[in-house]
C-alpha positions as CSV (number, residue, x, y, z in Angstrom):
1,X,-18.3,2.4,3.5
2,X,-18.8,2.2,-0.2
3,X,-21.1,4.5,-2.2
4,X,-21.8,4.0,-5.9
5,X,-21.4,7.7,-6.6
6,X,-20.0,10.6,-4.6
7,X,-19.0,14.3,-4.8
8,X,-15.7,15.3,-3.5
9,X,-14.3,18.7,-2.5
10,X,-11.0,18.0,-4.4
11,X,-12.9,17.6,-7.7
12,X,-16.1,19.7,-7.6
13,X,-16.6,19.7,-11.4
14,X,-18.1,16.1,-11.6
15,X,-19.3,13.3,-9.4
16,X,-17.0,10.3,-8.9
17,X,-18.3,6.8,-9.6
18,X,-17.1,3.7,-7.8
19,X,-15.4,1.1,-10.0
20,X,-13.2,-1.9,-9.5
21,X,-10.2,-2.2,-11.8
22,X,-7.3,-4.7,-12.0
23,X,-5.2,-2.0,-13.7
24,X,-3.0,0.3,-11.6
25,X,-3.7,4.0,-11.3
26,X,-2.2,7.0,-9.6
27,X,-4.5,8.5,-6.9
28,X,-5.0,12.2,-7.5
29,X,-5.6,12.7,-3.8
30,X,-2.6,11.2,-2.0
31,X,-0.5,11.0,-5.2
32,X,0.3,7.3,-4.5
33,X,-0.2,4.1,-6.5
34,X,-3.4,2.2,-6.3
35,X,-5.2,-0.8,-7.7
36,X,-8.6,-2.3,-7.4
37,X,-11.4,-0.3,-5.7
38,X,-11.4,3.4,-6.6
39,X,-13.7,6.4,-7.3
40,X,-13.2,7.7,-10.8
41,X,-14.3,10.7,-12.9
42,X,-14.5,9.3,-16.4
43,X,-14.6,12.8,-17.9
44,X,-11.4,14.1,-16.3
45,X,-9.6,10.8,-15.7
46,X,-9.5,11.7,-12.0
47,X,-9.0,8.8,-9.5
48,X,-9.1,8.5,-5.8
49,X,-8.4,5.6,-3.5
50,X,-11.4,4.4,-1.5
51,X,-9.6,5.7,1.6
52,X,-9.0,9.1,0.0
53,X,-12.5,9.5,-1.4
54,X,-14.4,8.3,1.7
55,X,-12.2,9.7,4.4
56,X,-12.9,10.4,8.1
57,X,-12.5,14.0,9.4
58,X,-10.3,12.6,12.2
59,X,-9.0,9.2,13.2
60,X,-7.1,7.5,16.0
61,X,-4.5,4.8,15.4
62,X,-3.5,2.1,17.9
63,X,0.2,2.8,17.3
64,X,-0.2,6.4,18.4
65,X,-2.6,6.4,21.3
66,X,-2.0,10.0,22.2
67,X,-2.5,11.4,18.7
68,X,-5.6,12.7,16.9
69,X,-5.0,12.6,13.1
70,X,-6.9,15.2,11.1
71,X,-7.6,14.7,7.4
72,X,-6.1,17.4,5.2
73,X,-6.1,17.9,1.5
74,X,-2.5,18.9,1.5
75,X,0.5,18.7,3.9
76,X,0.6,21.5,6.4
77,X,3.4,24.1,6.3
78,X,6.2,24.6,3.8
79,X,8.7,21.9,4.9
80,X,8.9,18.4,3.3
81,X,6.9,15.8,5.2
82,X,7.0,12.0,5.2
83,X,4.6,9.3,6.2
84,X,5.5,7.7,9.6
85,X,4.2,4.3,8.4
86,X,6.1,3.9,5.0
87,X,8.7,6.7,5.3
88,X,7.7,8.0,1.8
89,X,7.1,11.6,1.0
90,X,3.7,13.1,1.7
91,X,2.6,15.3,-1.3
92,X,-1.2,15.1,-1.2
93,X,-4.0,14.0,1.1
94,X,-2.8,13.2,4.5
95,X,-3.8,12.4,8.1
96,X,-1.9,14.8,10.3
97,X,-1.4,15.1,14.0
98,X,-0.9,18.7,14.9
99,X,0.4,18.0,18.4
100,X,3.0,15.4,17.5
101,X,3.6,16.4,13.9
102,X,3.1,12.8,12.7
103,X,1.7,12.1,9.2
104,X,0.1,9.1,7.6
105,X,-0.9,8.5,4.0
106,X,-4.6,7.6,4.0
107,X,-3.9,4.1,2.8
108,X,-1.2,3.7,5.4
109,X,-3.5,5.0,8.1
110,X,-6.0,2.3,7.0
111,X,-3.6,-0.6,6.7
112,X,-5.3,-3.7,8.3
113,X,-3.8,-4.7,11.6
114,X,-4.1,-8.4,10.4
115,X,-3.9,-9.8,6.9
116,X,-5.4,-13.3,6.7
117,X,-6.4,-15.4,3.7
118,X,-6.8,-18.6,5.6
119,X,-3.3,-19.9,4.8
120,X,-1.0,-16.9,5.5
121,X,-1.7,-14.6,8.5
122,X,0.3,-11.5,9.0
123,X,0.2,-8.9,11.8
124,X,1.1,-5.2,11.5
125,X,3.9,-4.0,13.8
126,X,5.1,-0.5,14.4
127,X,8.7,-1.6,14.9
128,X,10.3,-5.0,14.4
129,X,13.4,-6.5,15.9
130,X,13.6,-9.2,13.3
131,X,15.2,-8.7,9.8
132,X,13.0,-7.8,6.8
133,X,12.7,-10.5,4.2
134,X,13.3,-8.0,1.5
135,X,16.2,-5.8,2.7
136,X,17.6,-7.9,5.5
137,X,17.6,-5.0,7.9
138,X,15.8,-4.5,11.2
139,X,13.7,-1.6,12.4
140,X,12.9,1.0,9.8
141,X,9.2,1.4,9.0
142,X,6.0,-0.4,10.0
143,X,6.2,-4.1,9.2
144,X,4.0,-7.1,8.5
145,X,5.1,-10.3,10.2
146,X,3.7,-13.7,9.6
147,X,2.3,-15.7,12.6
148,X,4.9,-18.4,11.9
149,X,7.5,-15.7,12.5
150,X,9.4,-16.6,9.3
151,X,8.5,-13.6,7.1
152,X,8.9,-9.9,7.9
153,X,8.2,-7.2,5.4
154,X,8.8,-3.5,5.9
155,X,6.0,-1.4,4.5
156,X,8.7,1.0,3.3
157,X,10.4,-1.9,1.3
158,X,7.1,-2.7,-0.5
159,X,6.7,1.0,-1.4
160,X,10.3,1.0,-2.7
161,X,9.5,-2.1,-4.9
162,X,6.4,-0.5,-6.3
163,X,8.1,2.8,-7.1
164,X,11.1,1.2,-8.7
165,X,8.8,-1.0,-10.9
166,X,6.4,1.7,-11.9
167,X,8.5,4.8,-12.8
168,X,6.0,6.1,-15.3
169,X,2.8,5.4,-13.5
170,X,2.4,9.1,-12.6
171,X,0.2,11.3,-14.7
172,X,-1.3,8.1,-16.2
173,X,1.5,7.5,-18.8
174,X,2.2,4.1,-20.1
175,X,-1.4,2.9,-20.3
176,X,-0.8,1.1,-23.5
177,X,1.9,-1.1,-22.1
178,X,1.4,-4.6,-20.9
179,X,0.5,-4.6,-17.3
180,X,3.1,-7.2,-16.4
181,X,5.9,-4.8,-17.2
182,X,4.7,-2.5,-14.4
183,X,4.2,-5.1,-11.6
184,X,7.2,-6.0,-9.4
185,X,8.7,-9.4,-10.0
186,X,9.4,-11.8,-7.2
187,X,12.8,-12.7,-8.8
188,X,15.7,-11.5,-6.6
189,X,13.4,-9.4,-4.4
190,X,13.4,-11.6,-1.3
191,X,16.4,-12.4,0.9
192,X,16.9,-16.2,1.4
193,X,17.0,-17.1,5.1
194,X,16.8,-20.9,4.7
195,X,19.0,-23.8,3.8
196,X,16.6,-26.7,3.6
197,X,15.9,-29.6,1.2
198,X,14.7,-28.5,-2.2
199,X,11.1,-29.3,-1.5
200,X,11.0,-27.4,1.7
201,X,13.0,-24.5,0.3
202,X,10.5,-24.2,-2.6
203,X,7.6,-24.2,-0.2
204,X,9.3,-21.5,1.9
205,X,9.8,-19.3,-1.1
206,X,6.2,-19.9,-2.2
207,X,4.9,-18.8,1.2
208,X,7.2,-15.8,1.3
209,X,5.9,-14.8,-2.1
210,X,2.3,-15.2,-0.9
211,X,3.1,-13.0,2.1
212,X,4.5,-10.4,-0.1
213,X,1.5,-10.4,-2.4
214,X,-0.8,-9.7,0.5
215,X,1.3,-6.8,1.8
216,X,1.5,-5.3,-1.7
217,X,-2.3,-5.5,-2.0
218,X,-2.7,-3.8,1.4
219,X,-0.2,-1.0,0.5
220,X,-2.0,-0.4,-2.8
221,X,-5.2,0.3,-0.8
222,X,-7.2,-2.8,-1.5
223,X,-6.2,-5.8,0.7
224,X,-8.8,-8.2,-0.8
225,X,-8.1,-11.8,-1.7
226,X,-9.0,-11.1,-5.3
227,X,-6.5,-8.3,-5.6
228,X,-3.8,-10.3,-3.9
229,X,-4.5,-13.1,-6.4
230,X,-4.3,-10.6,-9.3
231,X,-1.0,-9.1,-8.0
232,X,0.4,-12.6,-7.4
233,X,-0.4,-13.9,-10.9
234,X,1.1,-10.8,-12.5
235,X,4.2,-10.9,-10.2
236,X,4.9,-14.5,-11.3
237,X,5.4,-13.5,-14.9
238,X,8.6,-12.7,-16.6
Protein backbone atom coordinates (compact mmCIF):
# COMPACT_ATOMS: atom_id res chain seq x y z
CA UNK A 1 0.00 0.00 0.00
CA UNK A 2 1.37 3.40 -0.98
CA UNK A 3 0.98 6.57 1.10
CA UNK A 4 2.21 9.98 -0.04
CA UNK A 5 3.73 10.72 3.37
CA UNK A 6 4.44 8.60 6.42
CA UNK A 7 6.17 8.69 9.79
CA UNK A 8 8.53 5.87 10.70
CA UNK A 9 9.93 4.73 14.03
CA UNK A 10 13.44 4.44 12.55
CA UNK A 11 13.45 8.15 11.66
CA UNK A 12 11.26 10.06 14.14
CA UNK A 13 12.76 13.47 13.32
CA UNK A 14 10.86 14.02 10.07
CA UNK A 15 8.14 12.51 7.95
CA UNK A 16 9.13 10.56 4.86
CA UNK A 17 7.63 11.38 1.47
CA UNK A 18 7.02 8.94 -1.33
CA UNK A 19 8.99 9.49 -4.50
CA UNK A 20 9.96 7.59 -7.61
CA UNK A 21 13.54 7.85 -8.78
CA UNK A 22 15.50 6.15 -11.54
CA UNK A 23 18.69 6.71 -9.54
CA UNK A 24 19.97 4.00 -7.19
CA UNK A 25 20.02 4.53 -3.44
CA UNK A 26 21.02 2.74 -0.28
CA UNK A 27 18.08 1.87 1.95
CA UNK A 28 18.78 3.10 5.49
CA UNK A 29 16.51 0.39 6.85
CA UNK A 30 17.76 -2.92 5.45
CA UNK A 31 21.08 -1.42 4.23
CA UNK A 32 20.57 -2.91 0.76
CA UNK A 33 20.53 -1.32 -2.69
CA UNK A 34 17.30 0.03 -4.14
CA UNK A 35 15.90 1.85 -7.13
CA UNK A 36 12.53 3.28 -8.08
CA UNK A 37 9.85 3.61 -5.40
CA UNK A 38 11.06 4.80 -2.00
CA UNK A 39 10.23 6.95 1.01
CA UNK A 40 12.69 9.77 1.48
CA UNK A 41 13.54 12.45 4.05
CA UNK A 42 14.85 15.32 1.98
CA UNK A 43 16.31 17.02 5.05
CA UNK A 44 18.42 14.07 6.22
CA UNK A 45 18.89 12.20 2.95
CA UNK A 46 17.28 9.20 4.63
CA UNK A 47 15.78 6.55 2.31
CA UNK A 48 13.64 3.46 2.80
CA UNK A 49 12.47 0.85 0.34
CA UNK A 50 8.71 0.66 0.01
CA UNK A 51 8.84 -2.78 1.67
CA UNK A 52 10.90 -1.40 4.56
CA UNK A 53 8.83 1.72 5.07
CA UNK A 54 5.37 0.12 4.87
CA UNK A 55 6.08 -3.23 6.49
CA UNK A 56 3.81 -5.83 8.04
CA UNK A 57 4.26 -6.74 11.74
CA UNK A 58 4.31 -10.41 10.73
CA UNK A 59 4.24 -12.31 7.45
CA UNK A 60 4.01 -15.88 6.23
CA UNK A 61 5.85 -17.15 3.18
CA UNK A 62 4.76 -20.03 0.92
CA UNK A 63 8.32 -21.44 1.00
CA UNK A 64 8.23 -21.73 4.81
CA UNK A 65 4.73 -22.85 5.71
CA UNK A 66 5.57 -23.53 9.38
CA UNK A 67 7.24 -20.15 9.97
CA UNK A 68 5.89 -16.84 11.23
CA UNK A 69 8.28 -14.03 10.31
CA UNK A 70 8.26 -11.01 12.61
CA UNK A 71 9.47 -7.63 11.38
CA UNK A 72 12.48 -6.34 13.35
CA UNK A 73 14.46 -3.11 13.06
CA UNK A 74 17.72 -4.99 13.65
CA UNK A 75 18.89 -8.61 13.53
CA UNK A 76 18.35 -10.52 16.80
CA UNK A 77 21.26 -11.69 18.94
CA UNK A 78 24.97 -11.05 18.56
CA UNK A 79 25.89 -13.56 15.86
CA UNK A 80 26.13 -12.75 12.12
CA UNK A 81 22.93 -13.51 10.25
CA UNK A 82 22.19 -14.05 6.58
CA UNK A 83 19.11 -13.90 4.40
CA UNK A 84 17.73 -17.32 3.53
CA UNK A 85 16.60 -16.04 0.14
CA UNK A 86 19.72 -14.34 -1.25
CA UNK A 87 22.35 -15.64 1.22
CA UNK A 88 23.65 -12.11 1.85
CA UNK A 89 24.33 -10.63 5.29
CA UNK A 90 21.47 -9.18 7.28
CA UNK A 91 22.57 -5.92 8.89
CA UNK A 92 19.34 -3.92 9.21
CA UNK A 93 15.57 -4.39 8.96
CA UNK A 94 14.66 -8.06 8.74
CA UNK A 95 11.80 -10.53 8.87
CA UNK A 96 12.84 -13.13 11.44
CA UNK A 97 11.32 -16.47 12.43
CA UNK A 98 12.10 -17.03 16.10
CA UNK A 99 11.21 -20.73 15.96
CA UNK A 100 13.27 -21.72 12.92
CA UNK A 101 15.84 -18.90 13.10
CA UNK A 102 15.27 -18.04 9.43
CA UNK A 103 15.79 -14.49 8.18
CA UNK A 104 14.61 -12.60 5.11
CA UNK A 105 15.51 -9.13 3.86
CA UNK A 106 12.23 -7.20 3.49
CA UNK A 107 12.65 -6.99 -0.30
CA UNK A 108 13.50 -10.69 -0.50
CA UNK A 109 10.46 -11.54 1.62
CA UNK A 110 8.33 -9.63 -0.88
CA UNK A 111 9.87 -11.03 -4.06
CA UNK A 112 7.00 -11.74 -6.49
CA UNK A 113 6.29 -15.41 -7.00
CA UNK A 114 5.85 -14.64 -10.71
CA UNK A 115 7.49 -11.99 -12.90
CA UNK A 116 5.56 -11.42 -16.12
CA UNK A 117 5.87 -8.65 -18.70
CA UNK A 118 3.84 -10.43 -21.37
CA UNK A 119 6.93 -11.72 -23.17
CA UNK A 120 9.06 -13.22 -20.43
CA UNK A 121 7.48 -15.06 -17.50
CA UNK A 122 9.60 -16.25 -14.58
CA UNK A 123 8.60 -18.25 -11.50
CA UNK A 124 10.32 -18.06 -8.11
CA UNK A 125 11.68 -21.35 -6.73
CA UNK A 126 13.16 -22.11 -3.33
CA UNK A 127 15.65 -24.58 -4.82
CA UNK A 128 16.46 -25.41 -8.41
CA UNK A 129 18.04 -28.54 -9.87
CA UNK A 130 18.88 -26.73 -13.11
CA UNK A 131 22.08 -24.70 -13.51
CA UNK A 132 22.04 -20.94 -12.98
CA UNK A 133 22.49 -18.91 -16.18
CA UNK A 134 24.95 -16.64 -14.36
CA UNK A 135 27.22 -18.97 -12.33
CA UNK A 136 26.51 -22.32 -13.98
CA UNK A 137 25.89 -24.00 -10.62
CA UNK A 138 22.81 -25.75 -9.25
CA UNK A 139 21.09 -25.26 -5.91
CA UNK A 140 22.31 -22.33 -3.81
CA UNK A 141 19.74 -19.57 -3.17
CA UNK A 142 16.20 -18.92 -4.33
CA UNK A 143 15.99 -18.75 -8.11
CA UNK A 144 13.84 -17.37 -10.87
CA UNK A 145 13.22 -19.75 -13.76
CA UNK A 146 11.59 -18.86 -17.06
CA UNK A 147 8.48 -20.76 -18.11
CA UNK A 148 10.36 -21.92 -21.21
CA UNK A 149 12.86 -23.53 -18.77
CA UNK A 150 15.86 -22.02 -20.59
CA UNK A 151 16.82 -19.38 -18.05
CA UNK A 152 17.54 -19.83 -14.36
CA UNK A 153 18.93 -17.05 -12.20
CA UNK A 154 19.93 -17.33 -8.55
CA UNK A 155 18.79 -14.40 -6.44
CA UNK A 156 22.22 -14.64 -4.78
CA UNK A 157 24.00 -14.22 -8.13
CA UNK A 158 22.00 -11.10 -8.91
CA UNK A 159 22.93 -9.71 -5.49
CA UNK A 160 26.59 -10.49 -6.25
CA UNK A 161 26.40 -8.60 -9.54
CA UNK A 162 24.87 -5.57 -7.90
CA UNK A 163 27.39 -5.42 -5.08
CA UNK A 164 30.34 -5.92 -7.41
CA UNK A 165 29.11 -3.15 -9.67
CA UNK A 166 28.21 -0.64 -6.99
CA UNK A 167 31.07 -0.75 -4.43
CA UNK A 168 30.58 2.87 -3.45
CA UNK A 169 26.81 3.05 -3.31
CA UNK A 170 26.85 2.88 0.49
CA UNK A 171 26.61 6.14 2.46
CA UNK A 172 25.46 7.84 -0.75
CA UNK A 173 28.94 8.39 -2.23
CA UNK A 174 29.46 8.73 -5.95
CA UNK A 175 26.27 10.66 -6.67
CA UNK A 176 28.04 12.87 -9.18
CA UNK A 177 29.10 9.98 -11.37
CA UNK A 178 27.32 8.82 -14.46
CA UNK A 179 24.70 6.28 -13.55
CA UNK A 180 25.85 3.84 -16.21
CA UNK A 181 29.12 3.28 -14.34
CA UNK A 182 27.15 1.80 -11.44
CA UNK A 183 24.74 -0.46 -13.29
CA UNK A 184 25.90 -4.02 -14.01
CA UNK A 185 26.69 -4.75 -17.64
CA UNK A 186 25.36 -7.79 -19.43
CA UNK A 187 28.75 -8.38 -21.03
CA UNK A 188 30.37 -11.59 -19.80
CA UNK A 189 27.77 -12.03 -17.03
CA UNK A 190 25.69 -14.86 -18.48
CA UNK A 191 26.87 -18.38 -19.20
CA UNK A 192 26.23 -19.47 -22.79
CA UNK A 193 24.21 -22.69 -22.94
CA UNK A 194 23.42 -22.74 -26.65
CA UNK A 195 25.07 -23.54 -29.96
CA UNK A 196 22.58 -22.34 -32.51
CA UNK A 197 22.59 -20.35 -35.70
CA UNK A 198 23.57 -16.73 -35.27
CA UNK A 199 20.03 -15.36 -35.39
CA UNK A 200 18.70 -17.80 -32.83
CA UNK A 201 21.74 -17.34 -30.60
CA UNK A 202 21.26 -13.57 -30.60
CA UNK A 203 17.58 -14.01 -29.73
CA UNK A 204 18.52 -16.40 -26.92
CA UNK A 205 20.94 -13.86 -25.44
CA UNK A 206 18.37 -11.12 -25.84
CA UNK A 207 15.77 -13.12 -23.93
CA UNK A 208 18.31 -14.09 -21.27
CA UNK A 209 19.17 -10.43 -20.84
CA UNK A 210 15.50 -9.54 -20.54
CA UNK A 211 15.03 -12.22 -17.88
CA UNK A 212 18.01 -10.81 -15.98
CA UNK A 213 16.58 -7.29 -16.15
CA UNK A 214 13.36 -8.37 -14.48
CA UNK A 215 15.10 -10.31 -11.72
CA UNK A 216 17.38 -7.33 -11.00
CA UNK A 217 14.40 -4.99 -10.79
CA UNK A 218 12.65 -7.38 -8.36
CA UNK A 219 15.75 -7.72 -6.16
CA UNK A 220 16.06 -3.92 -6.08
CA UNK A 221 12.61 -3.73 -4.57
CA UNK A 222 10.59 -2.46 -7.52
CA UNK A 223 9.64 -5.16 -10.05
CA UNK A 224 7.72 -2.82 -12.35
CA UNK A 225 8.00 -2.86 -16.12
CA UNK A 226 9.26 0.73 -16.09
CA UNK A 227 12.14 -0.03 -13.74
CA UNK A 228 12.98 -3.17 -15.72
CA UNK A 229 13.17 -1.02 -18.83
CA UNK A 230 15.33 1.57 -17.11
CA UNK A 231 17.70 -1.07 -15.76
CA UNK A 232 17.77 -2.78 -19.14
CA UNK A 233 18.66 0.35 -21.08
CA UNK A 234 21.42 1.24 -18.64
CA UNK A 235 22.78 -2.30 -18.63
CA UNK A 236 23.13 -2.21 -22.41
CA UNK A 237 25.59 0.67 -22.30
CA UNK A 238 29.35 0.41 -22.23
